PAMIDO-22606 format. One record per residue (C-alpha): residue number from 1; x, y, z negated; residue in three letters. Coordinates in steps of 0.05 Angstrom, whole numbers, plus 32768, in hexadecimal, padded with zeros to 4 digits. Layout:
REM residues N
> pos; X; Y; Z; code
> NUM; X; Y; Z; ALA
...
END
This chain:
REM residues 442
> pos; X; Y; Z; code
> 1; 8829; 88D6; 7922; MET
> 2; 8809; 88F6; 78E5; SER
> 3; 8830; 88EF; 78A4; THR
> 4; 87EF; 88E3; 787E; ASN
> 5; 87EF; 88A1; 7859; VAL
> 6; 87AC; 8881; 7847; HIS
> 7; 87B0; 8851; 780D; ILE
> 8; 8774; 8824; 7806; VAL
> 9; 876D; 880B; 77BF; GLY
> 10; 8786; 882C; 777E; ALA
> 11; 879C; 87ED; 775A; GLY
> 12; 87E4; 87E3; 7745; LEU
> 13; 8801; 87DC; 778B; ALA
> 14; 87DA; 8817; 77A8; GLY
> 15; 87E8; 8844; 776D; SER
> 16; 8832; 8836; 776D; GLU
> 17; 8837; 8842; 77B8; ALA
> 18; 880E; 8883; 77B5; ALA
> 19; 8839; 88A1; 777E; TYR
> 20; 887B; 888E; 779F; PHE
> 21; 8868; 88AE; 77E1; LEU
> 22; 8848; 88EC; 77C2; ALA
> 23; 8887; 88F8; 7799; GLU
> 24; 88AC; 88FC; 77DB; ARG
> 25; 887F; 8931; 77F8; GLY
> 26; 8854; 8903; 7823; ILE
> 27; 8809; 8913; 7824; PRO
> 28; 87E3; 88D7; 7809; VAL
> 29; 8799; 88C9; 780A; ILE
> 30; 8783; 8894; 77D8; VAL
> 31; 8741; 8871; 77E9; HIS
> 32; 8721; 884C; 77AF; GLU
> 33; 86DA; 8832; 77B2; MET
> 34; 86D1; 8829; 7767; ARG
> 35; 86A7; 883B; 7740; PRO
> 36; 8674; 8847; 7778; ALA
> 37; 867F; 87FF; 778F; LYS
> 38; 869E; 87CF; 775C; MET
> 39; 86C1; 878D; 7766; THR
> 40; 86A8; 8751; 773E; PRO
> 41; 86E5; 8757; 770F; ALA
> 42; 86ED; 87A2; 7703; HIS
> 43; 86C7; 87CA; 76CF; HIS
> 44; 86DE; 8812; 76DA; THR
> 45; 86F0; 8842; 7711; GLY
> 46; 8735; 884E; 76F3; GLY
> 47; 8774; 8844; 771C; PHE
> 48; 87A2; 880A; 7709; GLY
> 49; 876B; 87E6; 76E2; GLU
> 50; 8784; 87A4; 76C6; LEU
> 51; 874E; 8770; 76CE; VAL
> 52; 876D; 8733; 76AD; CYS
> 53; 87A7; 8733; 767B; SER
> 54; 87C4; 8773; 7660; ASN
> 55; 880B; 8758; 7664; SER
> 56; 8840; 876B; 7698; LEU
> 57; 886B; 8730; 7680; LYS
> 58; 88B0; 872E; 7662; SER
> 59; 88DC; 876A; 7653; LYS
> 60; 891A; 873E; 764B; SER
> 61; 894F; 8758; 767C; PRO
> 62; 8964; 8711; 768C; SER
> 63; 891E; 86FA; 76A0; SER
> 64; 8905; 8702; 76E7; ALA
> 65; 88CC; 8732; 76D1; PRO
> 66; 88FE; 8759; 76A8; GLY
> 67; 892D; 875E; 76E4; MET
> 68; 88F4; 8778; 770F; LEU
> 69; 88E3; 87AD; 76DB; LYS
> 70; 892C; 87C4; 76D9; ALA
> 71; 892E; 87CE; 7724; GLU
> 72; 88EB; 87F1; 7726; MET
> 73; 8902; 8820; 76F0; ALA
> 74; 893B; 8837; 771E; VAL
> 75; 8905; 884E; 774F; THR
> 76; 88DF; 8874; 7718; GLU
> 77; 88A3; 8845; 7720; SER
> 78; 8860; 8863; 770B; LEU
> 79; 8843; 8820; 76F4; VAL
> 80; 887F; 8811; 76C9; LEU
> 81; 887F; 8856; 76AA; ARG
> 82; 8834; 8851; 769B; ALA
> 83; 883D; 880C; 767D; ALA
> 84; 8875; 8824; 7650; THR
> 85; 884A; 885F; 763A; GLY
> 86; 880D; 8833; 762C; ALA
> 87; 8834; 87F9; 760D; ALA
> 88; 8819; 87D2; 75D2; VAL
> 89; 883E; 87A1; 75A5; ALA
> 90; 8848; 875E; 75C9; ALA
> 91; 888C; 8744; 75B4; GLY
> 92; 88B9; 873B; 75F1; GLU
> 93; 8880; 8749; 7622; ALA
> 94; 886C; 878D; 763D; LEU
> 95; 8822; 8790; 762D; ALA
> 96; 87F7; 87CE; 7633; VAL
> 97; 87B8; 87F1; 761A; ASP
> 98; 878F; 87E7; 765A; ARG
> 99; 8767; 8827; 7655; GLU
> 100; 87A3; 8853; 7645; LYS
> 101; 87CB; 8832; 767D; PHE
> 102; 8795; 883E; 76B0; SER
> 103; 8789; 8885; 7698; GLU
> 104; 87D3; 8896; 76A1; MET
> 105; 87D5; 887B; 76E8; ILE
> 106; 8793; 889D; 76FA; THR
> 107; 87AA; 88E0; 76DF; ARG
> 108; 87ED; 88DB; 7702; SER
> 109; 87CC; 88D0; 7746; LEU
> 110; 8790; 88FF; 773F; ARG
> 111; 87BC; 8939; 7728; SER
> 112; 87F2; 8931; 775C; HIS
> 113; 87F3; 896A; 778F; PRO
> 114; 8804; 893A; 77C8; ASN
> 115; 87CC; 8908; 77B9; ILE
> 116; 8783; 890D; 77CD; THR
> 117; 8755; 88DB; 77AD; CYS
> 118; 8715; 88C7; 77D1; ILE
> 119; 86DF; 8899; 77B4; GLN
> 120; 86C8; 886F; 77EF; GLU
> 121; 86CA; 8829; 780B; GLU
> 122; 86F9; 8824; 7846; VAL
> 123; 86E4; 87EE; 7876; LYS
> 124; 871F; 87EF; 78A6; ALA
> 125; 8762; 8813; 78AC; PRO
> 126; 875E; 885E; 78B9; LEU
> 127; 8771; 8877; 78FD; GLN
> 128; 8799; 88B4; 78E9; ASP
> 129; 87DD; 88A6; 78CC; GLY
> 130; 87F2; 8867; 78A7; ILE
> 131; 87C3; 883A; 787E; THR
> 132; 87DC; 8810; 7844; LEU
> 133; 87AA; 87DA; 7830; LEU
> 134; 87B3; 87CB; 77E6; ALA
> 135; 876D; 87B1; 77D8; THR
> 136; 8781; 8776; 77AE; GLY
> 137; 8768; 872E; 77A7; PRO
> 138; 871F; 8745; 77A4; LEU
> 139; 8720; 876F; 77E3; SER
> 140; 86DB; 8785; 77FC; SER
> 141; 86BA; 875E; 7833; GLU
> 142; 86C6; 8790; 786C; PRO
> 143; 8711; 8793; 785E; ILE
> 144; 8714; 8747; 785A; VAL
> 145; 86EF; 8742; 789D; LYS
> 146; 871F; 8774; 78BD; TRP
> 147; 875C; 874E; 78A3; LEU
> 148; 873E; 870D; 78BB; GLY
> 149; 8738; 8728; 7902; LYS
> 150; 877C; 874B; 78FF; ALA
> 151; 87A2; 870E; 78E6; THR
> 152; 8778; 86D4; 7900; ASP
> 153; 874C; 86B5; 78CB; SER
> 154; 877C; 8679; 78C5; ASP
> 155; 87AE; 86A9; 78A5; ASP
> 156; 877F; 86C5; 7870; LEU
> 157; 8776; 869F; 782F; TYR
> 158; 8741; 86A5; 77F9; PHE
> 159; 8758; 8675; 77C3; TYR
> 160; 879C; 8665; 77A5; ASP
> 161; 87AF; 861E; 7796; ALA
> 162; 87F2; 8626; 7773; ILE
> 163; 881C; 85EF; 7753; ALA
> 164; 884E; 85FC; 771B; PRO
> 165; 8898; 860A; 7729; ILE
> 166; 88CD; 85F0; 76F9; VAL
> 167; 8914; 8608; 76ED; ASP
> 168; 8942; 85D2; 7708; GLN
> 169; 8974; 85D9; 76D0; SER
> 170; 893F; 85C4; 769D; THR
> 171; 892E; 8582; 76BF; ILE
> 172; 894D; 8545; 769E; GLU
> 173; 8977; 8525; 76D6; PRO
> 174; 897C; 84E1; 76B4; ASP
> 175; 8930; 84DC; 76B5; ARG
> 176; 8928; 84ED; 76FF; ALA
> 177; 8943; 84D5; 7742; PHE
> 178; 894A; 84F3; 7787; ILE
> 179; 8927; 84CE; 77C0; ALA
> 180; 88F5; 84D5; 77F8; ASN
> 181; 88BA; 84A6; 77FB; ARG
> 182; 88CE; 8468; 7822; TYR
> 183; 8911; 848B; 782D; ASP
> 184; 88F1; 84B3; 7866; LYS
> 185; 8902; 84F9; 787D; GLY
> 186; 894E; 84FA; 7880; GLY
> 187; 896C; 8524; 7848; GLU
> 188; 894F; 8510; 7805; GLU
> 189; 8923; 8549; 77F0; ALA
> 190; 88F9; 8533; 77B5; TYR
> 191; 890B; 852E; 776C; LEU
> 192; 88E1; 84F6; 774F; ASN
> 193; 88CB; 84F2; 7706; CYS
> 194; 88B6; 84AB; 76F6; PRO
> 195; 8885; 8497; 76BF; MET
> 196; 8876; 8453; 76A1; ASP
> 197; 8830; 843D; 7690; GLU
> 198; 8831; 8457; 7649; GLY
> 199; 884C; 849B; 765E; GLU
> 200; 8818; 84A0; 7695; TYR
> 201; 87E0; 848E; 7665; SER
> 202; 87F6; 84C3; 7633; ALA
> 203; 87F9; 84F6; 766C; PHE
> 204; 87B3; 84E4; 7683; MET
> 205; 8797; 84EB; 763D; ASP
> 206; 87B7; 8530; 7637; ALA
> 207; 87A3; 854B; 767A; ILE
> 208; 875A; 8536; 7675; THR
> 209; 8753; 8555; 762F; ALA
> 210; 877A; 8595; 763E; ALA
> 211; 8757; 85D9; 7640; GLU
> 212; 8746; 85F4; 7684; LYS
> 213; 873F; 863C; 769C; VAL
> 214; 86F4; 8649; 76A6; PRO
> 215; 86E1; 8667; 76E9; PRO
> 216; 86D8; 86B3; 76E8; ARG
> 217; 8692; 86CF; 76F3; ALA
> 218; 86A5; 86E1; 773B; PHE
> 219; 86C2; 869E; 774D; GLU
> 220; 86A1; 865E; 7763; LYS
> 221; 86C2; 861B; 7756; GLU
> 222; 86D7; 8611; 779E; ILE
> 223; 870D; 85DB; 77A4; PHE
> 224; 8723; 85C3; 77E8; PHE
> 225; 8738; 857B; 77F2; GLN
> 226; 8781; 858E; 77F7; GLY
> 227; 8783; 85B8; 77B8; CYS
> 228; 875B; 8593; 7784; GLN
> 229; 8773; 85A4; 773E; PRO
> 230; 879B; 856B; 7722; ILE
> 231; 8770; 8568; 76E4; GLU
> 232; 8731; 8562; 7710; ALA
> 233; 8751; 8527; 7733; ILE
> 234; 8764; 8508; 76F0; ALA
> 235; 871C; 850F; 76D7; ALA
> 236; 8703; 84DF; 770E; THR
> 237; 8728; 84A2; 76F1; GLY
> 238; 8765; 8489; 76CB; ARG
> 239; 878A; 8473; 770A; ASP
> 240; 8778; 84AB; 773A; THR
> 241; 87B8; 84D3; 772F; LEU
> 242; 87E6; 8498; 773A; ARG
> 243; 87C1; 8489; 777B; PHE
> 244; 87C3; 84D3; 778C; GLY
> 245; 87F7; 8509; 777D; PRO
> 246; 881D; 84DA; 774D; MET
> 247; 881F; 849D; 777A; LYS
> 248; 8860; 8475; 7774; PRO
> 249; 885C; 844E; 77B5; VAL
> 250; 889A; 8451; 77E0; GLY
> 251; 88C6; 8465; 77A6; LEU
> 252; 88F8; 843A; 777F; ILE
> 253; 8914; 8452; 773D; ASP
> 254; 8960; 8444; 7741; PRO
> 255; 8962; 843B; 76F6; ARG
> 256; 8934; 83FE; 76F8; THR
> 257; 8936; 83E9; 7741; GLY
> 258; 88EA; 83E9; 7740; LYS
> 259; 88B0; 8414; 7755; GLN
> 260; 889A; 8440; 771A; PRO
> 261; 8853; 843E; 76FE; PHE
> 262; 8849; 8487; 7712; ALA
> 263; 8875; 84BF; 772E; VAL
> 264; 8872; 850A; 772D; VAL
> 265; 8896; 8525; 776A; GLN
> 266; 88BB; 8568; 7768; LEU
> 267; 88CA; 858D; 77A9; ARG
> 268; 8901; 85C2; 77AF; PRO
> 269; 88E4; 8608; 77AE; GLU
> 270; 8922; 862A; 77C9; ASN
> 271; 8962; 861B; 77F0; GLU
> 272; 898D; 861C; 77B2; ALA
> 273; 8960; 85E7; 7791; LYS
> 274; 895F; 860F; 7751; THR
> 275; 8913; 860A; 774E; ALA
> 276; 88E4; 85CF; 775B; TYR
> 277; 8899; 85CD; 776A; ASN
> 278; 886D; 8597; 7749; LEU
> 279; 884E; 8578; 7787; VAL
> 280; 8802; 8574; 7784; GLY
> 281; 87FE; 8594; 773E; PHE
> 282; 87D2; 85D0; 774D; GLN
> 283; 87A8; 85DA; 770F; THR
> 284; 8774; 8601; 76E8; LYS
> 285; 8793; 85EF; 76A4; LEU
> 286; 87A1; 8629; 7675; LYS
> 287; 87EA; 863E; 7677; TYR
> 288; 87FC; 8624; 7632; GLN
> 289; 87DB; 85E2; 7642; GLU
> 290; 8802; 85DB; 7683; GLN
> 291; 8844; 85E3; 765D; SER
> 292; 882F; 85B0; 7628; ARG
> 293; 8811; 857C; 7657; VAL
> 294; 8845; 857E; 768E; PHE
> 295; 887D; 8576; 765C; ARG
> 296; 8860; 8531; 764F; LEU
> 297; 8881; 851D; 7691; ILE
> 298; 88C3; 84FF; 7676; PRO
> 299; 88F1; 8525; 76A5; ALA
> 300; 88CE; 8566; 7694; LEU
> 301; 88CB; 8561; 7648; ARG
> 302; 88F9; 859E; 7641; ARG
> 303; 88E3; 85C0; 7681; ALA
> 304; 88DF; 860B; 7689; GLU
> 305; 88A9; 861F; 76BA; PHE
> 306; 88BA; 8659; 76E8; LEU
> 307; 8872; 865C; 7700; ARG
> 308; 8834; 8639; 76E5; LEU
> 309; 87FC; 861E; 7710; GLY
> 310; 87B9; 863D; 7721; SER
> 311; 877D; 863B; 774F; ILE
> 312; 8755; 867B; 7756; HIS
> 313; 8735; 86AC; 7785; ARG
> 314; 876B; 86D5; 77A8; ASN
> 315; 8764; 86F3; 77ED; THR
> 316; 87A9; 86F7; 780E; TYR
> 317; 87C9; 86F1; 7852; VAL
> 318; 87FF; 86C1; 786A; CYS
> 319; 8831; 86F9; 7862; ALA
> 320; 886E; 86D8; 7883; PRO
> 321; 8845; 86CD; 78C1; LYS
> 322; 881D; 870D; 78C7; VAL
> 323; 8849; 8743; 78A7; LEU
> 324; 8888; 8765; 78C2; GLN
> 325; 88C5; 876B; 7894; PRO
> 326; 88AD; 87B0; 7880; ASP
> 327; 8868; 8796; 786A; LEU
> 328; 8844; 87B2; 78A7; SER
> 329; 8811; 8786; 78C9; LEU
> 330; 8827; 8764; 790A; ARG
> 331; 8800; 8783; 7943; GLY
> 332; 87EB; 87BE; 7918; HIS
> 333; 882B; 87E6; 790A; PRO
> 334; 8806; 881E; 78E6; LYS
> 335; 87E7; 87EE; 78B4; VAL
> 336; 880E; 87D6; 7877; TYR
> 337; 87FB; 87A5; 7841; LEU
> 338; 880F; 87A4; 77F7; ALA
> 339; 8800; 8780; 77B7; GLY
> 340; 87DB; 873F; 77B0; GLN
> 341; 87C3; 8742; 77F8; LEU
> 342; 880A; 8730; 780C; THR
> 343; 8810; 86F4; 77DE; GLY
> 344; 8831; 870E; 779F; VAL
> 345; 8816; 86FA; 775B; GLU
> 346; 8815; 8725; 771D; GLY
> 347; 880C; 876D; 7709; TYR
> 348; 8854; 8781; 770D; LEU
> 349; 8860; 875C; 774E; GLU
> 350; 8824; 8780; 776D; SER
> 351; 883F; 87C3; 7759; ALA
> 352; 8884; 87B0; 7773; ALA
> 353; 8866; 879D; 77B6; CYS
> 354; 8843; 87E1; 77B9; GLY
> 355; 8886; 8801; 77AA; LEU
> 356; 88A8; 87DB; 77E2; LEU
> 357; 8871; 87EE; 7814; ALA
> 358; 8878; 8837; 7800; ALA
> 359; 88C4; 8834; 7808; ILE
> 360; 88BC; 8819; 784F; PHE
> 361; 8885; 884B; 7861; ILE
> 362; 88B1; 8883; 7848; ASN
> 363; 88EA; 8869; 7873; GLN
> 364; 88BD; 8869; 78B0; ARG
> 365; 88A2; 88AF; 78A5; ILE
> 366; 88E8; 88C9; 7898; SER
> 367; 8902; 88AB; 78D9; GLY
> 368; 8930; 887B; 78B4; LEU
> 369; 8940; 8834; 78C8; ALA
> 370; 891E; 87FC; 78A0; HIS
> 371; 894A; 87EB; 7865; GLU
> 372; 8931; 87B7; 7833; ALA
> 373; 8950; 87A8; 77EF; PRO
> 374; 8982; 876F; 77F8; PRO
> 375; 896F; 8728; 77E5; GLY
> 376; 899D; 872A; 77A9; ASN
> 377; 896F; 875B; 7786; THR
> 378; 892D; 8749; 7765; THR
> 379; 8903; 8776; 7791; LEU
> 380; 8928; 875A; 77CE; GLY
> 381; 891B; 8712; 77B8; ALA
> 382; 88D1; 8721; 77AE; LEU
> 383; 88CD; 8741; 77F3; LEU
> 384; 88F3; 8706; 7811; ARG
> 385; 88BE; 86D7; 77F6; HIS
> 386; 8886; 8700; 7815; VAL
> 387; 88A3; 870C; 785A; THR
> 388; 88D9; 86D6; 7860; GLY
> 389; 88B9; 8697; 7845; SER
> 390; 88A6; 865C; 7871; ASP
> 391; 885F; 866D; 7887; PRO
> 392; 884C; 8624; 7882; LYS
> 393; 8831; 861A; 783C; GLY
> 394; 883C; 8663; 7827; TYR
> 395; 8820; 8671; 77E2; GLN
> 396; 881D; 86AD; 77B5; PRO
> 397; 8854; 86B3; 7781; SER
> 398; 8868; 86DD; 7746; ASN
> 399; 88B1; 86F1; 773E; VAL
> 400; 88DF; 86B9; 7725; HIS
> 401; 8927; 86A2; 772D; PHE
> 402; 8913; 8670; 7763; GLY
> 403; 8909; 86AA; 7794; LEU
> 404; 8952; 86BD; 7796; PHE
> 405; 897F; 86A8; 77CF; HIS
> 406; 89AB; 866B; 77C3; ALA
> 407; 89EC; 8693; 77C8; GLY
> 408; 89D9; 86BD; 778C; PHE
> 409; 89E5; 8682; 775E; PHE
> 410; 8A2B; 8670; 7777; GLN
> 411; 8A5F; 8672; 7740; GLY
> 412; 8A2B; 866D; 7709; LEU
> 413; 8A22; 8622; 7709; GLU
> 414; 8A4E; 8617; 76CB; LYS
> 415; 8A2C; 864D; 76A1; MET
> 416; 89F5; 863E; 7670; LYS
> 417; 89B1; 8653; 768A; ARG
> 418; 89AA; 8692; 7660; GLU
> 419; 89F0; 86A8; 7671; GLU
> 420; 89E5; 869D; 76BB; SER
> 421; 89A3; 86C4; 76B9; ARG
> 422; 89C4; 86FD; 7695; GLN
> 423; 89FA; 86FF; 76CB; ALA
> 424; 89C5; 86FC; 7702; ILE
> 425; 899C; 8734; 76E3; SER
> 426; 89D8; 8762; 76DC; LYS
> 427; 89EE; 8755; 7724; GLN
> 428; 89A8; 875D; 7741; ALA
> 429; 899F; 87A0; 771E; LEU
> 430; 89E3; 87B8; 7735; PHE
> 431; 89D3; 87A2; 777C; ASN
> 432; 8990; 87C5; 777C; PHE
> 433; 89AB; 8805; 775D; THR
> 434; 89E2; 8809; 7792; GLU
> 435; 89AF; 87FD; 77CA; TRP
> 436; 8980; 8831; 77AD; TRP
> 437; 89B7; 8866; 77A8; ARG
> 438; 89CE; 8858; 77EE; THR
> 439; 898B; 8858; 7811; HIS
> 440; 8956; 8878; 77E6; HIS
> 441; 8973; 88A1; 77AD; GLY
> 442; 895A; 88E8; 77A7; ARG
END
């Protein structure tokens, strides 16, 4: 097998992967169709162009994005180095000058002796060597068609409908109760947040008046019946939410012995039950509005949101079903996927996914066994979400503490949240550094 690696797409995932492999002496051919053919969101032909925010999120070492940055720094990440070099003042966040950031990535790839850059639209994986598809959420139609055939169209998605996730430790337990509707389903799974009539009315006033994210020029307002934004449901009438996602039927509040006026149900997001999903709360509200409005739910008045909700155009596969543990496509072992195509959200997460794919491709070309970062590292937890989640209901995710395995939190229950997160971040970085030295250090 040829050791050539074709990387389709020079966004964050593709750029990160190309540089990693080239630095290890592997010939890489980067195929980028811009600027000859543009996507509806891009404006330049530069590599690593940021099309939305210019922020790569928190630098705090005890935050999940900060932990991911620390582990990527161990690998000498190109994207992280370019972001640091193009940084602008943004408080605790790592924000960048978009043009300078893209220029640094473009220069690094175009000047590398092991990288050949070709401006062309690739319509299917290349036949010689390995192909890494890193074409992003706005992949061109031919690639989308090929993926649809390769994965079965039922496993290819075009719109996200994401509900917020809240940190369990910030939910007020005396304002919530655990129960399944009508006591069905065996083990009680749902955490229920009751509201009386006045609380519900205030919530309705707030959600109907809150600012929404306008659709981008390349998006149509396509909402399927099962993923209507909660604010769109609320706009159809004062009682629609309490007869829909906030219906109280089949639930009795043990504090009153009665059925509440309305209920917000929270579903565990992980085995450890350290994170809960707001059931039916997919939304187009602006982020700051989500935090304000959803804290009107009494049990969530001090909530910290690990992920906020969204509905937007995003082509991605059902990764746990169609990808192997090394991010290669089932049935197509010479084809790998990386970035938002796999179901990660966010700039840094996309770059991290490209890094993981490059690590695994390098292992394969070097004749090494597949070795993934362990689940008690941030990169390992992100990979575990992509390849190890339950395929039923799989949704894209950014990096957050809810992705870590339950065992990682043992012994930290009595610590304050900030102390426990500091302990987790130190341990995760130690674990990753040890893994890296053992398997991939140079």
